[in-house]
Phi, psi and omega in degrees: 000134182289135180292135178260158181236132176286155186306326183262025182309311183294325178298317180294321178297319178296326180283358178091015179293133174278113187268130180224154175289131178213122179054033178088000182241152173277111190232149176283118181273328175196160176245323179237270173222152182302319183293315179300316181291321177302311183290330175302317181287319181293329187249338184226251178205136177221160182234127173258132169268104181245044182289358175284343180299156182260146178228130174238145168256139175233119190225170177096171185298342180260005185298308183295321179303316180295314181299319180294326182288328188254342182256154184279331182277171183259096183288348179291343181277350184288140170258165178304134179083017179244145177247158183215127174284137184205181173215164176257101176291145174268188186271359185239017175101353181258197186235126175290317180188161166256154188202175174238132176257124177252125174265110178284307174197179178308136178066020182212107185231148172246131180246129180244123187237167179289145185303319184290347186244014186303308182293317179301314181291319179301315179295325180293311176301317183297320180302321183267357182277069184267356184247007171088033171293148181272112183249139175222134174264107184252018185306321184284348183261348189249135170253145182232120177246125176262108180262106193235147177126166183298340179259008182296316183297316179297326179292306184293326183301330179295342190254359184216152175276347179292136179279102185294336182292344180268354180270106182289165177304136184060036169230166183208166175226161175237124182190201182273137176218124180055037178079004180254133182276163173057040176266132175275123178245110192241129179278072179219173178169173189237025187238338185075008182258004183081166178131190185227150172250135189241119179256124184219147176300141186300336179297333182251008189299313184293321178299315181292316178304310182296322179295320178298317183290327176293315182293330184264005184304319183293342179259010180059047180299145180221152171285144185235140183263179183293335179300310180289329177301322181289316181291325178295313183291328182288323175300331179273345183078023177282137182287145172246124180295137183098337176251294188268335175224146178196196183292351182251355183255130179281146176302330180287321175296326185277006180075022181255028175301330182291344175251014181243097190257117182268022176276000180211168175265139175213178183308123176063020184296326182295317180292322180290325178295319178297319179297320179297316181293321183277337182092143180278159181263342178219159181220147173278126180232158169266151178212157174239142179286139170263312172284156179289132179160158180246118177287146179229158179311131177080359173297143179287145172251132183236163173267184184296341179267005179082012179273139180288124180240002180164195178211156178286133176259328177213141177204152181195177169266123182284119177298330181281324185259342185057033171225161175291139178225162178192175170237148177191161177268133177226163175296151187304324182294344179248020187260358181278150177306140180078359175298140181272128177228168180230129180261127180279101180252106181049049175085356180253133178273101181266133185288140175216167174227142178295135183229148175296151176264149354290155184287342180254015182295000000 
């Protein structure tokens, strides 16, 4: 597959970004060090260029009907200017993708999907679009900047007349930002550090990026790469598609029962409802290492008798806690907080304990 380039690719290279292929795109993985960038976001403000993400518009009188049929959450509850975390269940108990549904107004929705699944998700929506909702894939036209950290709001506020303090979590507004019209300013993010995500047409992307950095200069704003994005989301216990959730993991196993609403019918809802009633056999849990060691993707998880009870889906060294942390699927009997588990690190069973999410609370 040919590598794709985000609109500000050359700018990131100039800023010293180490560019690597990720989800089919050439992306900055880091500019300085993962730990330095991680702490910048936790304590100040940093900006991720995540323009590789996919965006679809779904409009017209059949828009909500289509969204309700394919997503697990109940989009009928959304008010104008509200966003909703959801997923696309497949027909065999797993997940096509996780996504965010934005309600602009009645009959007008924006769907944001993972970069690696743009074509897959588009085909999935299209397959179920039997009643004529108006769909557009605008992924190539939109740039997305995640301005994250405790100083993010003060930074963005300098650039817009919209009162950001009135935008609740998982809500958004559309207005002028840095002199550019029709910018989506969304109180969402993947870091747990607070902040806003800014959707802007690629024609104005560099202007908006530069304005954000000018506005954040007093807070020592920095560009942040995908390396720190991963450690930040893992400290919060946020799922990464392809690691913690995929076509074989049920939303109920993944702890996403809260976005799986059986007040309506959706793809595979009957089977998932049955699974909920009968109970799952494995669960996704967060854990912290007790013994020294760093858990990694696909490491085996064992019980005290050395029996394999699951595997690590995501793992790292937490910059905030200075201990190894991770997510992984385990049998239900080992899924309660403080349960003792063992991570197989190069043949050694290192002790860990199951912990409530977020891991840095």
